[in-house]
C-alpha positions as CSV (number, residue, x, y, z in Angstrom):
1,M,-100.0,114.0,137.0
2,S,-97.7,111.6,138.8
3,D,-95.8,112.4,141.9
4,P,-92.1,113.4,141.1
5,E,-91.0,110.8,143.6
6,D,-92.7,108.0,141.5
7,V,-90.6,108.8,138.4
8,E,-87.7,106.5,137.7
9,P,-84.4,108.1,136.7
10,S,-83.5,107.5,133.1
11,P,-80.8,104.9,132.3
12,R,-79.7,107.0,129.3
13,T,-76.6,109.1,129.6
14,A,-74.3,110.9,127.1
15,E,-72.1,107.8,126.9
16,E,-75.1,105.5,126.5
17,P,-77.9,107.4,124.8
18,M,-79.9,104.4,123.9
19,A,-79.7,102.5,127.1
20,F,-82.9,100.9,128.4
21,T,-84.4,99.4,131.5
22,R,-85.8,96.0,131.8
23,D,-89.3,97.4,132.0
24,E,-88.7,99.4,128.8
25,F,-87.4,96.3,127.0
26,L,-90.4,94.2,128.1
27,R,-92.7,97.0,126.8
28,G,-91.0,96.8,123.5
29,V,-91.2,93.0,123.4
30,M,-95.0,93.1,124.2
31,A,-95.5,95.9,121.6
32,S,-93.6,93.8,119.0
33,W,-95.7,90.7,119.8
34,I,-98.9,92.7,119.4
35,A,-97.7,94.4,116.2
36,F,-96.7,91.0,114.7
37,N,-100.1,89.5,115.3
38,L,-102.0,92.6,114.0
39,V,-99.9,92.8,110.9
40,W,-100.1,89.1,110.3
41,V,-103.9,88.9,110.6
42,A,-104.3,92.0,108.5
43,F,-102.2,90.4,105.8
44,I,-104.2,87.2,105.9
45,V,-107.6,89.1,105.9
46,F,-106.7,91.4,102.9
47,W,-104.8,88.7,101.0
48,P,-106.4,88.6,97.5
49,G,-106.9,84.8,97.7
50,S,-108.7,84.9,101.0
51,G,-112.1,84.6,99.4
52,G,-113.5,88.1,100.1
53,P,-113.8,90.2,103.2
54,L,-116.0,87.9,105.3
55,A,-113.9,84.8,104.5
56,G,-110.8,86.9,105.1
57,L,-112.1,87.9,108.6
58,L,-112.9,84.2,109.4
59,F,-109.5,83.1,108.2
60,G,-107.9,86.0,110.1
61,F,-109.7,85.0,113.3
62,V,-108.7,81.4,113.0
63,Y,-105.1,82.3,112.1
64,L,-105.0,84.6,115.2
65,L,-106.0,81.7,117.4
66,A,-103.0,79.8,116.2
67,S,-100.7,82.8,115.7
68,A,-101.0,84.5,119.2
69,P,-99.8,81.5,121.2
70,A,-97.2,80.4,118.6
71,S,-95.8,83.9,118.2
72,G,-95.7,84.2,122.0
73,V,-93.4,81.2,122.2
74,V,-91.2,82.7,119.4
75,T,-91.2,86.0,121.3
76,A,-90.1,84.4,124.5
77,V,-87.4,82.4,122.8
78,F,-85.9,85.3,120.9
79,A,-86.3,88.0,123.6
80,Y,-83.0,87.4,125.2
81,P,-80.9,87.4,122.0
82,V,-82.7,90.6,121.0
83,C,-81.9,92.1,124.4
84,I,-78.2,91.3,123.9
85,I,-78.3,93.1,120.5
86,G,-80.0,96.1,122.1
87,R,-77.5,96.2,124.9
88,T,-74.5,96.2,122.4
89,M,-76.2,99.0,120.5
90,R,-76.8,101.3,123.6
91,R,-73.9,103.6,122.6
92,R,-75.2,104.1,119.1
93,R,-77.5,107.2,119.0
94,G,-78.9,106.9,115.4
95,V,-82.6,106.0,115.5
96,S,-82.5,104.9,111.8
97,L,-79.7,102.4,112.7
98,H,-81.8,100.9,115.5
99,V,-84.8,100.7,113.2
100,A,-82.8,99.0,110.5
101,V,-81.2,96.5,112.9
102,H,-84.6,95.6,114.4
103,A,-86.0,95.1,110.9
104,L,-83.2,92.8,110.0
105,V,-83.5,90.8,113.2
106,G,-87.2,90.5,112.6
107,T,-86.6,89.2,109.1
108,V,-84.1,86.7,110.4
109,I,-86.6,85.5,113.1
110,G,-89.4,85.3,110.6
111,G,-87.1,83.3,108.2
112,L,-86.1,80.9,111.1
113,V,-89.8,80.4,112.0
114,I,-90.6,79.6,108.3
115,G,-87.7,77.2,108.1
116,V,-88.8,75.4,111.3
117,V,-92.4,75.1,110.1
118,A,-91.2,73.8,106.7
119,L,-89.1,71.2,108.3
120,W,-91.8,70.3,110.8
121,F,-94.3,69.7,108.0
122,R,-91.6,68.4,105.6
123,Q,-92.5,70.9,102.9
124,G,-90.6,73.2,100.7
125,I,-90.8,76.9,101.0
126,D,-93.0,78.7,98.5
127,V,-92.2,82.4,98.8
128,L,-95.6,83.3,97.4
129,N,-97.4,81.3,100.0
130,P,-99.5,83.7,102.1
131,F,-98.2,82.1,105.3
132,V,-94.6,82.7,104.2
133,L,-95.1,86.2,103.0
134,S,-97.2,87.3,106.0
135,T,-94.8,85.8,108.5
136,L,-91.8,87.5,106.9
137,L,-93.5,90.8,106.4
138,S,-95.0,90.8,109.9
139,A,-91.8,89.9,111.7
140,T,-89.8,92.5,109.7
141,V,-92.3,95.2,110.6
142,A,-93.2,94.2,114.1
143,L,-89.7,94.4,115.7
144,P,-89.0,98.0,114.6
145,L,-92.6,99.0,115.5
146,G,-92.3,97.6,119.0
147,W,-88.9,99.2,119.5
148,A,-90.1,102.6,118.2
149,W,-93.1,102.5,120.5
150,A,-91.0,101.6,123.5
151,Y,-88.3,104.2,122.5
152,C,-90.9,107.0,122.2
153,R,-92.5,106.0,125.5
154,A,-89.0,106.1,127.2
155,R,-88.3,109.5,125.7
156,R,-91.6,110.8,127.1
157,S,-90.5,109.5,130.5
158,D,-87.2,111.2,130.1
159,A,-88.9,114.4,129.4
160,Q,-91.0,113.9,132.6
161,V,-87.8,113.2,134.6
162,S,-86.1,116.3,133.2
163,R,-89.0,118.4,134.5
164,H,-88.2,117.0,137.9
165,P,-84.4,117.4,138.2
166,S,-84.3,116.1,141.7
167,V,-85.1,112.6,140.4
168,G,-81.9,112.0,138.5
169,P,-80.0,112.5,135.2
170,S,-81.7,112.3,131.9
171,L,-80.9,112.4,128.2
172,A,-82.6,115.8,127.9
173,D,-79.8,117.4,130.0
174,G,-77.0,115.5,128.4
175,G,-76.9,112.8,131.1
176,A,-75.3,115.2,133.6
177,A,-76.4,114.9,137.2
178,S,-78.5,117.9,138.5
């Protein structure tokens, strides 16, 4: 059990129930990056045209070697715009709204990545191509998963703060100071 003095006060208040700290945001970014890569590789491994489970695992490993650094760059490039979107939504309490917005943003980011890759290689976009489908699906799923994980972790932290009222206000008590 951690010392009550080590617990950070929650940034969430009655006026801004979905506010977040920089650390909470960075946890969500990292969780989204991990989720993207796991979903992307799983999609490649289980793609019917991968040549079977062993070939799928080999392709998945090779794709991960390329995907992890490339998606890391994409994550770094889009983190700030996603943070701005999150900050503008901090007054909106609805979890389903946040999940939908993060899924939409993930789809847009995935589409932009596909467009850049298509331009880079001077090829058209075949929507049935495993790369296109896996990138779109993974990006669409990864952002809400990363957000949900960071949100749940922040809520657990808020619950810990509410057990130690001397630390500061929390969402659990309506954001009122103790």
